[in-house]
GUPAMAR-354318 format. One record per residue: residue number from 1; residue in one letter; x, y, z of N, C-alpha, C in turn. Coordinates in steps of 0.1 Angstrom, whole numbers, always signed. Each point is the difference from the previous one (the first is absolute). Layout:
// GUPAMAR-354318
+-----+---+-------+-------+-------+-------+-------+-------+-------+-------+-------+
!   k ! r !   n.u !   n.v !   n.w !  ca.u !  ca.v !  ca.w !   c.u !   c.v !   c.w !
+-----+---+-------+-------+-------+-------+-------+-------+-------+-------+-------+
! NUM ! A !     X !     Y !     Z !     X !     Y !     Z !     X !     Y !     Z !
...
+-----+---+-------+-------+-------+-------+-------+-------+-------+-------+-------+
END
This chain:
// GUPAMAR-354318
+-----+---+-------+-------+-------+-------+-------+-------+-------+-------+-------+
!   k ! r !   n.u !   n.v !   n.w !  ca.u !  ca.v !  ca.w !   c.u !   c.v !   c.w !
+-----+---+-------+-------+-------+-------+-------+-------+-------+-------+-------+
!   1 ! M !    +6 !   -11 !    -2 !    -9 !   +15 !    -1 !   +10 !    +9 !    +0 !
!   2 ! L !   +13 !    -3 !    +9 !   +11 !   +17 !    +1 !    -1 !    -1 !   -14 !
!   3 ! S !    +6 !   -10 !    -9 !    +4 !    -1 !   -12 !   -13 !   +14 !   -11 !
!   4 ! L !   -10 !    -6 !    +1 !   -12 !    +7 !    -6 !    -4 !   +12 !    +9 !
!   5 ! F !    +5 !    +7 !   +13 !    +0 !   +11 !    +6 !   +11 !    +9 !    -7 !
!   6 ! V !   +11 !    -5 !    -3 !   +14 !    +5 !    -8 !    -6 !    +5 !   -12 !
!   7 ! V !    -3 !    -9 !   -10 !    -3 !    -3 !   -14 !   -11 !    +6 !    -2 !
!   8 ! A !   -11 !    +7 !    +9 !   -12 !    +9 !    -2 !    +6 !   +17 !    +2 !
!   9 ! L !    +6 !    -4 !    +9 !   +11 !   +15 !    +4 !    +3 !    +5 !    -9 !
!  10 ! V !   +13 !    -7 !   -12 !    +9 !    +5 !    -5 !    -8 !    +2 !   -10 !
!  11 ! S !   -14 !    -3 !    -6 !    -3 !    -3 !   -13 !    -4 !    +8 !    +2 !
!  12 ! A !    -4 !   +10 !    +9 !   -11 !    +9 !    +1 !   +12 !   +20 !    +2 !
!  13 ! T !    +9 !    -6 !    +2 !   +11 !   +13 !    -2 !    +2 !    +1 !   -17 !
!  14 ! L !    +7 !    +9 !    -3 !    +8 !    +0 !   -14 !    +5 !   -14 !    -1 !
!  15 ! L !    +6 !    -8 !    +5 !    +6 !   -10 !    -8 !    -7 !   -14 !    -4 !
!  16 ! P !    +3 !    -2 !    -8 !    -9 !   -15 !    -9 !    -5 !    -6 !    +9 !
!  17 ! G !    -9 !   -10 !    +4 !    -4 !   -10 !    +4 !   -12 !    -8 !    -5 !
!  18 ! G !    -6 !   -11 !    +1 !    -9 !   -14 !    +2 !    -5 !    -1 !   +13 !
!  19 ! S !    -9 !    +7 !    +5 !    -4 !    -6 !    +6 !   -12 !    -4 !    +2 !
!  20 ! E !   -10 !    +0 !   -16 !    -8 !   -10 !    +2 !    +3 !   -14 !    +2 !
!  21 ! V !   +10 !    -2 !   -11 !    +8 !    -9 !    -4 !    +5 !   -16 !   +17 !
!  22 ! W !    +2 !   +10 !    +7 !    +5 !    -4 !    +8 !    -9 !    -3 !   +11 !
!  23 ! L !   -14 !    +9 !    +1 !   -12 !    -3 !   +10 !    -6 !   -15 !   -10 !
!  24 ! A !    -1 !    +2 !    -9 !    +0 !   -12 !    -6 !    +1 !   -10 !    +1 !
!  25 ! R !   +14 !    +1 !    +2 !    +8 !   -13 !    +1 !    +2 !    -4 !   +14 !
!  26 ! Q !    -6 !    +7 !    +8 !    -1 !    -4 !   +20 !   -13 !    -5 !    -4 !
!  27 ! W !    -7 !    +5 !    -3 !   -15 !    -5 !    -1 !    +0 !   -15 !    -1 !
!  28 ! C !    +6 !    -1 !   -13 !    +3 !   -16 !    -5 !    +3 !    -8 !    +5 !
!  29 ! L !   +13 !    +5 !   +10 !    +6 !    -3 !   +12 !   -10 !    -8 !   +10 !
!  30 ! G !    -7 !    +3 !    +2 !   -12 !    -1 !   +14 !    +0 !   +10 !    +8 !
!  31 ! Q !    +9 !   +14 !    +1 !    -5 !   +12 !    +8 !   -16 !    +1 !    +3 !
!  32 ! P !    +3 !    +5 !   +10 !   -20 !    +5 !    +0 !    -2 !   +10 !    -6 !
!  33 ! A !    -9 !    +6 !    -6 !    -4 !   +13 !   -13 !    -3 !    +9 !   +10 !
!  34 ! L !    -3 !    +0 !   +10 !    -2 !   +13 !    +9 !    +7 !    +4 !    +3 !
!  35 ! A !   +15 !    -9 !    +7 !   +13 !    +1 !    +1 !   +10 !    +9 !    -7 !
!  36 ! L !    -3 !    -8 !   -14 !    +6 !    +5 !   -13 !   -10 !   +16 !    -2 !
!  37 ! W !    -8 !    +0 !    +2 !    -4 !   +12 !    +0 !    +3 !   +12 !    +6 !
!  38 ! L !    -4 !    -5 !   +13 !    +8 !   +14 !   +10 !   +15 !    +4 !    -5 !
!  39 ! V !    +8 !   -12 !    +1 !   +18 !    +1 !    -2 !    -1 !   +11 !   -13 !
!  40 ! A !    -3 !    -1 !   -15 !    -1 !    +1 !    -6 !    -1 !   +14 !    -1 !
!  41 ! T !   -12 !    +4 !    +0 !    -9 !   +17 !    +3 !    +5 !    +2 !   +10 !
!  42 ! S !    +5 !    -1 !   +11 !   +10 !    +6 !   +11 !    +9 !    +6 !    -1 !
!  43 ! G !   +11 !   -14 !   -12 !   +12 !    +5 !    -3 !    +1 !   +10 !   -13 !
!  44 ! N !    -7 !    -3 !    -8 !    -3 !   +13 !   -14 !    -4 !    +8 !    +4 !
!  45 ! T !   -10 !    -1 !    +9 !    -6 !   +17 !    +1 !   +12 !    +8 !    +6 !
!  46 ! L !    +9 !    -5 !   +14 !   +11 !    +2 !    +2 !   +10 !    +8 !   -10 !
!  47 ! G !    +5 !   -10 !    -5 !    +5 !   +11 !   -18 !    -9 !    +7 !    -9 !
!  48 ! S !   -12 !    +1 !    +1 !    +2 !   +15 !    -2 !    -4 !    +7 !    +3 !
!  49 ! L !    +1 !    +0 !   +18 !    +4 !   +11 !    +9 !   +11 !    +4 !    -1 !
!  50 ! I !    +8 !    -7 !    -1 !   +14 !    +2 !    -4 !    +1 !   +14 !    -9 !
!  51 ! N !   -10 !    -5 !    -9 !    +0 !    +9 !   -13 !    -8 !   +13 !    +4 !
!  52 ! V !    -4 !    -1 !    +6 !    -7 !   +13 !    +5 !    +8 !    +9 !    +8 !
!  53 ! W !    +3 !    -8 !    +9 !   +15 !    +8 !    +9 !   +10 !    +5 !   -13 !
!  54 ! M !    +6 !    -7 !    -6 !    +7 !    +8 !   -10 !    -3 !    +5 !   -11 !
!  55 ! G !   -12 !    +3 !    +2 !    -5 !   +12 !    -7 !    -2 !   +11 !    +6 !
!  56 ! R !    -4 !    +2 !   +11 !    -2 !    +8 !   +10 !   +13 !    +4 !    +6 !
!  57 ! Y !   +12 !    -5 !    -3 !    +8 !   +12 !    -2 !   +10 !    +1 !    -9 !
!  58 ! A !    -8 !    -8 !   -11 !   +12 !    +6 !   -13 !   -10 !   +12 !    +0 !
!  59 ! R !    +0 !    +6 !    -3 !    -2 !   +13 !    -8 !    +8 !   +13 !    +9 !
!  60 ! R !    +3 !    -8 !   +10 !   +13 !   +14 !    +9 !   +11 !    -4 !   -14 !
!  61 ! F !    +2 !    -4 !   -11 !   +13 !    +2 !    -6 !    +0 !    +1 !   -16 !
!  62 ! Q !   -10 !    +9 !    +0 !   -13 !    +0 !   -11 !    +8 !    +6 !   -10 !
!  63 ! D !    +6 !    +8 !    +7 !   +12 !   +16 !    -2 !   +11 !    -8 !    -9 !
!  64 ! R !    +4 !    -8 !    +3 !    +8 !   -11 !    -6 !    +9 !    -2 !   -12 !
!  65 ! R !    +4 !    -2 !    -4 !   +10 !    -3 !   -16 !   -11 !   -19 !    -1 !
!  66 ! W !    +5 !    -6 !    +9 !    -2 !   -19 !    -2 !   -14 !    +0 !    +0 !
!  67 ! F !    -8 !    +9 !    +6 !   -12 !    +1 !    +5 !   -11 !   -10 !   -16 !
!  68 ! P !    -4 !    -9 !    +7 !    -6 !    -4 !   -13 !   -12 !    +5 !    -5 !
!  69 ! A !    -8 !    +9 !    +4 !    -7 !    +6 !    -8 !    +0 !   +12 !    -3 !
!  70 ! S !    +0 !    +8 !   -10 !    +2 !   +15 !    +0 !   -18 !   +10 !    +2 !
!  71 ! P !    +5 !   +11 !    +5 !   -10 !    +9 !    +3 !   -15 !    -1 !    -2 !
!  72 ! A !    -1 !    -2 !   -20 !   -11 !    -5 !    -6 !    -3 !   -12 !    +4 !
!  73 ! G !   +10 !    -7 !    +1 !    -7 !   -19 !    -2 !    -9 !    +1 !   +16 !
!  74 ! L !   +11 !    +7 !   +11 !    -7 !    +4 !   +10 !   -15 !    +3 !    +7 !
!  75 ! A !    -2 !   +16 !   -12 !    -5 !    +1 !    -1 !   -14 !    -2 !    -9 !
!  76 ! R !    +5 !   -12 !   -12 !   -12 !    -5 !    -6 !    -9 !   -11 !   +10 !
!  77 ! A !   +10 !    -9 !   +12 !    +0 !    -6 !    +6 !   -10 !    +4 !   +10 !
!  78 ! E !    +2 !   +15 !    +8 !    -8 !    +3 !    +9 !   -17 !    -1 !    -3 !
!  79 ! R !    +4 !    +6 !   -17 !   -14 !    +7 !    -6 !   -11 !   -14 !    +1 !
!  80 ! W !    +9 !   -12 !    +0 !    -9 !   -14 !    -4 !    -5 !    -5 !   +15 !
!  81 ! Y !    +9 !    +1 !    +8 !    -2 !    -6 !    +9 !   -11 !   +10 !    +9 !
!  82 ! H !    -1 !    +9 !    +0 !    -8 !    +7 !    +3 !   -14 !    -3 !    -5 !
!  83 ! R !    -1 !    +0 !    -7 !    -8 !    -5 !   -12 !   -11 !   -15 !    +2 !
!  84 ! F !   +14 !    -6 !    -1 !    -5 !   -16 !    +7 !    +0 !    -1 !   +15 !
!  85 ! G !    +7 !    +4 !    +8 !    +3 !    +1 !   +17 !    +7 !   -12 !    +3 !
!  86 ! E !    -8 !    -2 !    +9 !    +8 !   -10 !   +10 !   -12 !   -11 !    -1 !
!  87 ! W !    -9 !    -3 !   -14 !    -7 !   -11 !    +0 !    +9 !    -5 !   -11 !
!  88 ! S !   +14 !    +3 !    -8 !    +8 !    -4 !    -5 !    +1 !   -16 !    +5 !
!  89 ! L !    +5 !    +6 !   +15 !    +8 !   -15 !    +1 !    -9 !   -13 !    +4 !
!  90 ! L !    -9 !    +1 !    -8 !    -7 !   -10 !    +1 !    +8 !   -11 !    -8 !
!  91 ! L !    +2 !    +9 !   -10 !    +9 !    -6 !   -10 !   +16 !    -6 !    +3 !
!  92 ! S !    +0 !    +3 !   +11 !    +9 !    -1 !    +6 !   +11 !   -16 !    -5 !
!  93 ! W !    -7 !   -11 !    +3 !    +0 !   -13 !   -11 !    +5 !    -3 !   -11 !
!  94 ! A !    -2 !    +9 !   -11 !    +3 !    -2 !   -11 !   +11 !    +4 !    -6 !
!  95 ! P !    +8 !    -9 !    -8 !   +12 !    +0 !    -3 !    +7 !   +12 !    -9 !
!  96 ! L !    +7 !    +9 !    +4 !   +12 !    +7 !    -9 !   -11 !   +18 !    +5 !
!  97 ! I !   -14 !    -2 !    +9 !    -4 !   +16 !    +0 !    +0 !    -4 !   +18 !
!  98 ! G !    -3 !   -13 !    +2 !    -2 !    +2 !   +19 !   +15 !   +10 !    +6 !
!  99 ! D !   +11 !    -8 !    -1 !    +7 !    +8 !    +7 !    +5 !    +9 !    +1 !
! 100 ! P !    -4 !    +6 !   -15 !    +4 !   +19 !    +0 !   -13 !    +4 !    +5 !
! 101 ! L !   -13 !    -2 !    -1 !    -9 !    +5 !   +10 !    +2 !    -3 !   +16 !
! 102 ! T !    +4 !    -7 !    +4 !    +4 !    -3 !   +15 !   +13 !   +14 !    -1 !
! 103 ! V !    +7 !    +3 !    -2 !   +11 !   +11 !    -2 !   -11 !   +14 !    -2 !
! 104 ! L !    -2 !    +1 !    -8 !   -14 !   +12 !    -5 !    -6 !    +3 !   +12 !
! 105 ! A !    -8 !   -15 !    +8 !    -6 !    +9 !   +16 !   +10 !    +5 !    +5 !
! 106 ! G !   +14 !    -6 !    +0 !   +10 !    +3 !   +14 !    -2 !   +17 !    -4 !
! 107 ! V !   +11 !    +0 !   -17 !    -1 !   +17 !    -6 !   -12 !    +9 !    +6 !
! 108 ! F !    -7 !    -8 !    +3 !   -13 !   +16 !    -1 !    -9 !    -3 !   +13 !
! 109 ! R !    +9 !    -9 !   +10 !    -3 !    +3 !   +15 !   -14 !    -6 !    +2 !
! 110 ! L !    -5 !   -14 !    -6 !   -13 !    -5 !    +1 !    +2 !    -1 !   +13 !
! 111 ! P !    -9 !    -1 !   +12 !    -1 !    -1 !   +18 !    +4 !   -15 !    -2 !
! 112 ! W !   +15 !    -9 !   +14 !    +1 !    -8 !    -3 !   -13 !   -15 !    -3 !
! 113 ! W !   -10 !    +4 !   +15 !   -11 !    -5 !    +1 !    -8 !    -5 !   -11 !
! 114 ! R !    -1 !   +15 !   -14 !    -6 !    -9 !    -9 !    +7 !    -6 !   -14 !
! 115 ! A !   +15 !    +2 !    +1 !   +11 !    -8 !    -7 !    -5 !   -14 !    +2 !
! 116 ! V !    +1 !    +0 !   +17 !    +1 !   -17 !    +6 !   -15 !    -5 !    -3 !
! 117 ! L !    -7 !    +5 !    -2 !   -19 !    -7 !    -2 !    +2 !    -5 !   -13 !
! 118 ! L !    +1 !   +13 !    -9 !    -3 !    -1 !   -17 !    +8 !   -13 !    -1 !
! 119 ! I !   +16 !    +2 !    +1 !    +6 !   -12 !    -2 !    -3 !   -13 !    +3 !
! 120 ! T !    -6 !    +0 !   +11 !    +1 !   -15 !    +5 !   -11 !    -3 !    -5 !
! 121 ! I !   -11 !   +10 !    -6 !   -11 !   -11 !    -6 !    +4 !    -3 !   -15 !
! 122 ! A !    +3 !   +11 !    -4 !    +6 !    -7 !   -14 !   +10 !   -10 !    -3 !
! 123 ! K !    +7 !    -4 !   +10 !   +19 !   -11 !    +1 !   -14 !   -13 !    +6 !
! 124 ! G !    -4 !    +5 !   +11 !   -11 !   -15 !    +5 !    -8 !    -4 !   -12 !
! 125 ! T !    -9 !    +7 !    -1 !   -13 !    -6 !   -10 !   +11 !    -3 !   -16 !
! 126 ! R !   +12 !    +1 !    -5 !   +13 !    -4 !    -6 !    +0 !   -16 !    +5 !
! 127 ! Y !    +9 !    +2 !   +11 !    -1 !   -13 !    +4 !   -11 !   -11 !    -1 !
! 128 ! A !    -9 !    +5 !    +7 !   -15 !    -8 !    +4 !    -3 !    -6 !   -18 !
! 129 ! V !    +2 !   +10 !    -9 !    -1 !    -7 !   -14 !   +12 !    -4 !    -2 !
! 130 ! V !    +7 !    -6 !    +0 !   +14 !    -6 !    +1 !    -5 !   -18 !    +6 !
! 131 ! L !    -2 !    +3 !   +13 !    -6 !   -13 !    -1 !    -6 !    -5 !    -2 !
! 132 ! Y !   -17 !    +7 !    -1 !    -8 !    -5 !    -7 !    +1 !    -8 !    -9 !
! 133 ! L !   +11 !    +8 !   -10 !    +3 !    -4 !   -16 !    +6 !   -12 !    +3 !
! 134 ! A !   +10 !    -6 !   +11 !    +6 !    -5 !    +0 !    -9 !   -15 !    +6 !
! 135 ! H !    -6 !    -1 !    +7 !    -9 !    -8 !    +5 !    -8 !    -2 !   -11 !
! 136 ! A !    -6 !    +5 !   -11 !    -8 !    +1 !   -11 !   +10 !    -8 !   -12 !
! 137 ! W !   +13 !    +4 !    -2 !    +5 !    -4 !   -12 !    +9 !   -15 !    +6 !
! 138 ! L !    +9 !    +3 !   +11 !   +12 !    -9 !    +4 !    -6 !   -10 !    +6 !
! 139 ! A !    -7 !    +3 !    +9 !    -5 !   -16 !    +8 !    +4 !   -11 !    -4 !
! 140 ! P !    -6 !    -1 !   -13 !    +3 !   -15 !    -3 !   +17 !    -3 !    -5 !
! 141 ! L !    +7 !   +12 !    -1 !   +14 !    -2 !    -7 !    +3 !    -3 !   +16 !
! 142 ! C !    -4 !    +5 !   +13 !   +12 !    +0 !   +14 !    +3 !   -18 !    +5 !
! 143 ! Q !    -9 !    -8 !    -8 !    -6 !   -13 !    +8 !   +16 !    -5 !    -4 !
+-----+---+-------+-------+-------+-------+-------+-------+-------+-------+-------+
END
């Protein structure tokens, strides 16, 4: 279970990972679904909160030459974020866009409790779907 937590946490940061495959593998090995869901959801949520934390402190470096966003890019991101707002974190589970959304939540100072709530809902739902699909499709193969 510790390995699942670590894989889920790393998968939620800007580093690549495959927590869904690891979750399905652990389920196939007979681990209890509820425990797997709790571990994967908490690890992945914590990883996304690391992104939020990085975003909260990244803005102080916006005047540095190496900062990854130009002033125009940051202004565009801010307009987008204010248009779609905190609810965009419900897509924090999605590949490619999920990690940047969590960083933006930090950059634009979304209150922690809202970030935790929305990210947990998104991540928990994704892992519930993965476990459902594992049960529906992998059960015959796990024997």
